[in-house]
C-alpha positions in Angstrom: -99.6 -57.1 -61.2 -101.0 -53.9 -61.6 -103.5 -51.9 -59.8 -105.8 -49.0 -60.5 -104.3 -45.2 -59.0 -107.7 -45.6 -56.7 -106.3 -48.4 -55.2 -103.0 -47.0 -53.9 -100.8 -49.1 -55.6 -97.7 -48.1 -57.8 -96.5 -49.2 -61.1 -93.3 -51.7 -60.9 -91.9 -49.6 -64.1 -91.9 -46.6 -61.9 -89.7 -48.5 -59.0 -87.4 -49.3 -61.2 -86.5 -45.7 -61.9 -85.5 -45.0 -57.9 -82.9 -48.1 -56.8 -79.5 -47.2 -56.9 -77.4 -48.5 -59.7 -73.6 -50.4 -59.3 -70.9 -49.2 -61.3 -68.6 -52.1 -61.8 -64.9 -50.1 -61.1 -62.4 -50.4 -64.4 -60.2 -53.5 -63.9 -56.4 -53.6 -65.1 -55.5 -56.8 -66.6 -51.3 -57.3 -66.6 -51.2 -60.5 -68.1 -47.5 -60.4 -68.3 -46.8 -60.0 -64.4 -48.2 -58.6 -61.1 -49.3 -55.6 -60.1 -50.4 -52.3 -61.6 -48.8 -51.9 -65.2 -49.4 -48.2 -65.7 -49.6 -44.8 -63.9 -53.4 -44.5 -62.4 -54.8 -40.5 -62.8 -55.6 -40.0 -59.1 -51.5 -40.3 -59.0 -50.0 -38.8 -61.5 -48.6 -35.5 -59.7 -47.8 -36.9 -56.4 -44.3 -37.9 -55.5 -43.3 -41.4 -55.3 -40.3 -42.7 -53.1 -38.6 -45.8 -54.6 -37.7 -48.0 -52.6 -35.1 -51.4 -52.4 -36.3 -55.1 -51.3 -33.5 -54.4 -49.0 -34.5 -51.1 -47.3 -35.9 -51.3 -43.8 -39.5 -49.4 -43.7 -39.8 -46.6 -41.2 -42.5 -43.9 -41.4 -44.3 -43.6 -44.2 -44.3 -39.8 -44.1 -41.9 -37.4 -42.4 -43.5 -34.0 -43.0 -41.0 -32.5 -40.3 -37.9 -32.6 -42.8 -34.4 -32.9 -43.2 -33.7 -30.0 -41.2 -35.0 -32.1 -38.2 -34.3 -35.1 -38.5 -32.1 -37.2 -36.0 -28.7 -37.5 -36.4 -28.5 -40.6 -34.4 -30.5 -42.4 -37.2 -29.0 -40.6 -39.9 -27.2 -43.6 -41.8 -29.6 -46.7 -39.8 -32.8 -46.7 -42.0 -31.4 -44.2 -45.4 -32.2 -45.5 -48.5 -30.6 -46.7 -51.3 -32.1 -44.5 -54.3 -32.9 -42.0 -52.0 -30.1 -40.9 -49.3 -30.6 -37.3 -47.9 -33.2 -36.8 -49.4 -36.4 -35.4 -47.3 -38.6 -38.2 -48.9 -36.4 -40.9 -47.5 -37.5 -43.3 -45.1 -37.0 -43.4 -41.1 -37.8 -45.3 -38.4 -37.5 -44.4 -35.1 -37.0 -46.1 -31.9 -40.3 -47.7 -30.1 -39.2 -46.1 -27.2 -38.5 -42.9 -28.1 -42.3 -41.8 -28.1 -42.9 -42.9 -24.8 -43.2 -39.6 -22.8 -43.2 -40.3 -18.6 -45.7 -38.0 -17.4 -43.8 -36.3 -14.2 -45.6 -34.2 -12.0 -43.1 -33.3 -9.4 -41.5 -29.7 -9.5 -37.9 -29.7 -10.9 -35.1 -28.4 -8.7 -33.6 -25.9 -10.2 -29.3 -25.7 -9.6 -28.1 -22.8 -7.5 -26.7 -20.3 -10.1 -30.5 -20.1 -11.7 -32.0 -19.0 -8.3 -32.1 -15.9 -6.4 -31.4 -12.5 -7.9 -30.1 -14.6 -11.1 -34.2 -15.7 -11.5 -35.2 -12.3 -10.8 -33.1 -10.8 -13.3 -33.6 -13.0 -16.4 -37.3 -12.9 -16.1 -37.4 -9.6 -15.7 -35.1 -9.2 -19.1 -38.0 -12.1 -20.8 -40.9 -9.7 -19.8 -39.7 -6.5 -20.7 -37.5 -7.2 -23.5 -39.0 -10.3 -25.0 -38.6 -14.1 -24.3 -35.9 -14.9 -26.8 -33.5 -11.8 -26.1 -34.4 -12.7 -22.4 -33.3 -16.1 -22.8 -29.7 -15.2 -24.8 -29.6 -13.1 -21.7 -30.2 -15.9 -19.5 -27.8 -17.8 -21.2 -24.6 -15.1 -21.4 -25.3 -15.5 -17.5 -24.9 -18.8 -17.0 -22.2 -19.1 -19.0 -20.4 -16.5 -17.0 -20.8 -18.4 -13.8 -19.8 -21.4 -15.1 -16.6 -19.5 -16.8 -15.5 -18.1 -12.7 -16.6 -21.1 -11.3 -14.2 -22.9 -13.8 -11.2 -20.4 -13.3 -11.6 -20.0 -9.5 -11.5 -24.2 -9.2 -8.5 -23.6 -11.8 -7.0 -21.2 -9.6 -7.1 -22.9 -6.6 -5.4 -26.1 -8.2 -2.8 -24.4 -9.3 -2.5 -22.6 -5.7 -2.5 -26.1 -4.8 0.7 -26.8 -7.3 2.7 -24.1 -6.2 2.4 -24.6 -2.2 3.2 -28.4 -2.4 0.0 -29.2 -0.1 0.8 -32.3 1.3 -3.2 -33.6 1.8 -7.0 -32.6 0.7 -6.9 -30.4 3.5 -5.1 -27.7 2.0 -2.3 -27.6 4.9 0.1 -25.7 4.2 3.1 -27.7 4.0 6.3 -27.8 6.5 8.9 -25.1 5.5 12.0 -26.2 6.5 14.0 -22.8 6.9 17.8 -22.9 8.0 19.1 -22.0 11.2 21.2 -18.6 11.5 23.9 -20.4 12.6 25.3 -24.2 12.7 24.7 -25.4 16.4 28.5 -27.4 16.6 28.1 -30.6 18.7 30.0 -29.0 21.4 27.7 -26.6 22.7 25.7 -27.3 25.8 22.0 -26.5 25.5 21.0 -24.4 28.6 17.4 -23.5 28.3 14.7 -23.9 25.7 11.8 -20.9 26.1 8.7 -21.5 23.7 6.8 -18.8 22.5 3.5 -19.1 24.8 5.3 -19.2 28.0 6.9 -16.4 27.0 4.2 -14.4 25.8 3.1 -14.8 29.6 5.7 -13.1 31.0 5.6 -9.7 32.6 7.8 -6.7 34.3 5.2 -4.1 34.7 6.3 -0.7 36.2 9.5 -0.2 33.6 9.8 3.5 33.7 11.1 5.7 30.8 14.9 5.8 30.2 17.1 8.8 31.4 19.3 9.9 29.3 23.0 9.3 30.0 24.5 10.8 26.7 23.3 12.4 23.4 25.6 11.9 20.0 25.2 12.9 16.3 24.2 15.5 14.4 20.3 15.4 13.2 18.5 16.7 9.5 15.2 18.6 9.8 12.3 16.5 8.5 10.8 17.9 4.9 7.2 18.3 5.4 6.6 18.4 1.7 6.8 14.3 1.9 3.3 14.8 3.8 1.6 15.9 0.8 2.7 13.1 -1.8 0.0 10.5 -2.9 -0.5 8.1 -5.9 -1.5 10.3 -8.1 1.9 12.8 -7.1 4.0 9.8 -6.4 8.1 10.7 -6.6 10.9 8.6 -7.5 12.8 6.9 -4.9 16.8 8.9 -5.0 19.5 6.8 -4.3 21.2 8.8 -1.9 24.8 7.3 -1.2 25.7 8.0 2.5 27.4 5.8 5.5 25.0 4.1 7.6 27.3 2.5 10.8 25.7 -1.0 12.6 28.0 -1.2 15.4 27.5 -4.2 17.7 27.6 -3.4 21.8 31.6 -4.4 22.3 32.7 -2.4 19.7 31.5 0.9 21.0 33.3 2.9 22.5 30.7 4.8 24.6 29.7 2.1 26.2 32.8 1.0 27.4 33.2 4.0 28.8 29.6 3.6 30.0 30.6 0.2 31.7 33.2 1.6 34.0 30.6 3.0 36.0 27.3 3.1 35.2 24.9 -0.2 34.1 25.2 -4.0 34.6 23.3 -5.3 31.2 24.5 -3.3 27.3 22.6 -3.7 24.0 21.6 -1.7 21.4 18.4 -0.8 20.3 18.1 -3.3 17.5 19.3 -6.2 19.8 16.8 -5.2 22.8 13.9 -5.1 19.4 14.6 -8.1 18.4 14.9 -9.5 22.2 11.4 -8.2 23.0 9.5 -9.0 20.1 10.7 -13.0 19.5 7.8 -14.2 19.9 6.2 -12.4 16.7 9.2 -13.7 14.8 9.0 -16.8 12.2 12.5 -15.9 11.1 15.7 -17.6 12.6 18.5 -15.2 14.0 21.1 -15.2 16.9 22.7 -13.2 19.6 25.6 -13.6 21.5 25.7 -13.3 24.9 29.1 -12.4 27.2 29.1 -12.5 31.2 32.4 -10.8 32.3 31.7 -10.5 36.5 28.4 -9.3 37.2 27.8 -7.7 33.7 26.2 -8.8 30.4 27.0 -8.2 27.0 24.5 -8.5 23.9 26.1 -8.5 20.5 25.5 -9.4 17.5 28.0 -11.2 15.6 29.9 -9.9 12.5 28.9 -10.5 8.6 25.6 -11.3 9.3 21.9 -10.3 8.4 21.1 -9.3 11.3 20.4 -5.4 10.6 18.9 -6.2 7.2 14.9 -5.9 7.4 12.8 -8.7 6.7 9.5 -9.1 3.9 6.5 -10.7 4.9 7.9 -12.8 7.5 4.7 -13.4 9.2 2.4 -13.6 6.0 0.6 -17.0 5.2 3.1 -17.5 2.4 6.0 -15.9 2.8 8.5 -15.5 -0.2 10.0 -19.1 -1.1 13.7 -19.3 -1.3 14.1 -19.8 -4.8 17.9 -18.7 -4.7 18.6 -16.0 -7.0 15.2 -15.5 -7.7 14.2 -11.3 -7.6 11.8 -12.4 -5.0 13.6 -15.4 -3.0 14.2 -13.9 0.9 17.0 -12.6 1.1 17.1 -9.9 -2.3 13.9 -8.8 -0.5 15.6 -8.1 3.0 18.2 -7.0 0.8 16.3 -4.6 -1.4 13.8 -3.6 2.0 17.3 -2.3 3.7 18.0 -0.6 0.7 14.4 1.2 0.6 15.1 2.2 4.5 18.6 3.8 4.1 17.6 6.1 0.6 14.1 6.9 1.8 15.3 7.5 5.6 17.7 9.8 3.9 15.7 11.9 1.0 12.9 13.6 3.4 15.2 15.4 5.1 16.3 18.8 4.6 20.0 17.9 3.7 20.6 22.2 3.0 19.6 23.6 6.2 22.0 23.5 9.0 21.8 20.3 11.3 20.2 20.0 14.8 23.6 18.8 16.9 23.8 17.6 19.9 27.0 18.0 22.8 28.5 15.2 21.4 29.9 14.4 17.6 29.1 10.3 15.9 31.5 8.5 18.2 32.2 6.1 14.9 33.6 8.8 11.9 36.0 10.4 11.1 36.5 14.4 10.4 37.1 12.9 7.0 33.8 11.1 6.9 31.6 13.4 8.6 29.8 15.0 5.4 28.8 12.0 4.2 27.2 10.3 7.1 24.1 9.8 7.1 21.1 11.6 9.5 21.6 10.3 13.2 21.6 10.5 16.7 22.6 8.0 19.0 21.1 8.5 22.8 22.4 6.2 25.1 19.6 5.6 27.9 19.3 4.0 31.0 16.5 1.6 32.8 16.6 0.3 36.0 14.6 -3.6 36.0 15.1 -3.9 39.5 16.9 -6.1 41.7 20.2 -4.3 41.1 19.6 -5.1 36.9 20.3 -1.6 35.4 20.1 -1.5 31.0 21.7 0.8 29.3 21.2 0.5 25.9 22.4 2.8 22.7 19.3 4.1 20.9 18.9 6.0 17.4 16.7 8.5 16.3 16.5 9.8 12.7 15.4 12.9 11.8 13.9 16.6 13.9 11.5 18.8 12.9 9.1 21.7 14.6 6.1 20.6 16.2 2.7 22.6 16.2 4.3 24.5 19.0 8.1 25.2 17.2 8.7 22.4 20.0 11.5 19.9 19.0 10.0 16.4 17.9 12.7 13.1 17.5 11.4 11.5 14.6 11.6 7.8 13.7 11.3 7.5 10.0 11.2 3.9 8.9 9.9 2.6 5.0 7.2 0.1 3.9 7.7 -1.6 0.8 5.9 -2.6 -2.1 7.1 -5.7 -4.0 4.5 -7.8 -6.0 0.9 -7.4 -4.4 -0.1 -10.5 -6.5 2.3 -12.7 -5.0 2.5 -11.2 -1.7 -1.7 -11.7 -1.5 -2.3 -7.9 -0.5 -3.8 -5.3 -1.7 -2.7 -3.1 -4.8 -1.2 0.1 -3.1 -2.1 2.3 -6.3 -6.0 1.3 -5.8 -6.5 1.4 -2.5 -3.7 3.7 -0.4 -5.4 7.1 -0.9 -8.8 5.9 -0.3 -8.3 3.5 2.1 -5.3 3.3 3.6 -6.1 1.8 7.4 -6.4 -1.9 5.0 -3.0 -1.2 4.1 -1.7 -0.9 6.8 -3.9 -3.6 8.7 -2.3 -5.9 5.6 1.2 -4.9 6.6 1.0 -5.6 10.2 -0.6 -8.9 9.3 2.1 -9.8 6.5 5.0 -7.8 8.7 4.1 -8.1 12.1 7.7 -8.2 13.6 8.6 -6.0 11.9 6.9 -3.6 12.4 6.8 -4.6 16.4 10.8 -4.0 16.1 10.7 -0.3 15.0 8.0 0.8 17.5 10.2 -0.8 20.1 12.8 0.9 18.8 10.8 3.9 18.9 10.2 4.1 22.3 13.7 3.2 24.1 14.9 5.7 21.6 11.6 8.2 23.4 10.9 9.3 19.6 8.1 11.9 19.6 6.9 10.7 15.7 7.0 7.6 13.8 7.0 8.3 10.5 5.9 6.0 7.6 7.1 5.7 4.0 5.0 3.8 1.5 7.4 2.8 -1.7 6.9 0.3 -4.3 8.5 -1.0 -7.6 8.0 1.1 -10.7 7.9 -2.1 -12.5 6.7 -5.0 -10.4 10.1 -7.1 -12.1 12.4 -4.6 -11.2 13.8 -3.6 -8.0 15.7 -1.6 -8.3 13.7 1.6 -9.6 11.0 2.7 -6.6 8.4 5.6 -6.3 7.3 7.0 -2.7 3.5 6.8 -2.7 2.9 8.5 0.7 4.0 8.8 4.0 1.7 8.7 7.3 2.8 9.8 11.4 2.0 8.0 14.2 3.0 8.5 17.5 5.0 5.4 19.4 2.8 5.2 22.3 -0.9 4.8 19.7 0.7 3.2 17.5 2.1 0.3 20.2 -1.6 -0.2 21.5 -2.9 0.0 17.9 -0.8 -3.4 16.6 -1.3 -5.0 20.5 2.2 -4.4 21.4 2.6 -5.1 25.0 5.9 -3.4 26.6 5.4 -5.1 29.9 5.5 -8.5 28.4 8.5 -7.3 25.9 10.1 -6.1 29.4 8.9 -9.4 31.3 10.7 -11.6 28.2 13.9 -9.4 28.6 14.6 -9.7 32.3 13.3 -13.9 31.9 16.6 -14.3 29.8 18.9 -11.7 31.4 18.0 -13.4 35.1 18.6 -17.2 33.5 21.9 -15.4 32.1 22.7 -14.1 34.7 22.8 -17.4 36.8 25.6 -18.6 34.5 29.3 -18.7 35.3 31.4 -16.3 33.2 31.6 -17.1 29.4 30.1 -16.8 26.5 26.5 -18.0 25.8 24.2 -17.5 22.1 20.6 -17.3 22.6 18.9 -18.4 19.1 15.6 -18.6 17.5 14.6 -22.0 16.1 14.2 -22.1 12.7 11.3 -24.2 12.1 9.8 -24.1 15.6 8.4 -21.3 18.2 10.8 -20.9 20.6 14.3 -19.6 21.4 17.3 -22.0 23.1 20.2 -20.9 24.7 23.3 -22.5 24.0 27.0 -22.0 26.3 29.9 -22.0 23.5 33.3 -21.7 24.1 34.8 -18.3 24.2 36.9 -18.5 21.6 33.7 -19.3 18.9 32.9 -17.0 16.3 36.8 -15.5 16.6 39.3 -15.8 13.9 42.9 -16.5 15.5 44.3 -13.7 14.4 41.6 -11.6 16.0 42.0 -12.3 19.6 44.9 -11.2 20.8 44.3 -8.1 19.0 40.1 -7.6 20.6 40.0 -10.0 23.2 42.8 -8.1 25.6 41.2 -4.4 25.0 37.7 -5.4 25.8 38.3 -7.7 28.8 40.4 -4.7 30.3 37.9 -2.2 29.7 34.4 -4.0 31.5 36.7 -5.6 34.1 37.2 -2.3 36.7 
């Protein structure tokens, strides 16, 4: 049906031109099988990864590349045809793509807090994120390494010390007694250190000189200028040192006829007075004849050897013939003291001589005898107790006003600062001498206290300390002098908390106990493993050989019973 243009209707032919046209797709007819039989033009240049029907399919496309693949699933979903290729198929676990949203603040470990965190943030802002991150990793690595080394060192210390439990308690050190206690010895008294530390005998006046013997060399003040940078080697000086016990002293034998009731040497008295600071075992023989007491040391003993690190937290272990065994260290310390006390003197100048000569030498030995003066002094301990003791001076020097000052010269020795838990003298002695001395007071409290008591008993004006160290840590035969230090004995006693009233109280307590006993021989011994001393009643022939009894006992008894 057609209408005119005036009617407003359109022609049908014009409508057909405006309609959409459908274009049929090209269909490939594979008459021989299923699927396409050729490559279509749109997929001509697109790479294709063939796969086997036995392969498990994962992602269709992985745009991360092989450099970021998860090594955990490298072989799980590898294709048989293209293993290792970036177009191989990989499958992730379902949970790997699941993320839990956690808004809580992550707590940093201790090594990332505080100044380390601020330090690393400053590095990251100032030098860039990558460099700051590297510094942070290095700092964390160093902290972890130090912590690991500290734990390893603690374990090594634990193995070395043989800790017996997890509380880091030191092991019980079983020490040998200085003398074997025989079955026939009778224990008279046991005195523990806490009880002895409470004793006091105030009001003991300074000793009075009874007789002075010997000669002294003058101290060389150039050794006061020795320091770590200007050290001096310790020389070997072969001189004779006499360590005569009380009853073998001819002067005391004479004095016992007219003066005194108790007789001893300064070394014996110092050992008794400072017994509460001792850890090692020692013994002293006491002989009572009438109303007199004689304190003696036994022959051929280690009584005169100087202890090393006796009061240390970790004293030297007894390793037999080891260089740092307690006995070898004691021999080394005694050797150093003898040589140092003679090296610091002016051997070419005339000596200071007392009225009486050295009572222990003959005329032939006079030139080879060490510089020493013996001062026999007496103290009134009340209740009829008069003490007479032989004391020693090591040197003499001119004071600020040209007055004569008597010296006690001693040497502190360094053997191995690492094993001794001490400070290294070559680094600290010139700048922190107080720290070095404090460490020595902690490790050698008993030895320093005995030296101070000896200087006080002798009436020395000054006590000189020398700091002597090994030239090589593993060689105990060569030493160097690193410095010297001088103290007044009274001031040094106050500094080391040495109470002389307590020292006199301990001595008087032992004297009173022995005075109550019958005539005979007694032995006082420090227990090797407990803080106490014991007094034994021993047979009269103890520590004497049969051949010596007739030669020695009779003259002693004749001299003492007058």
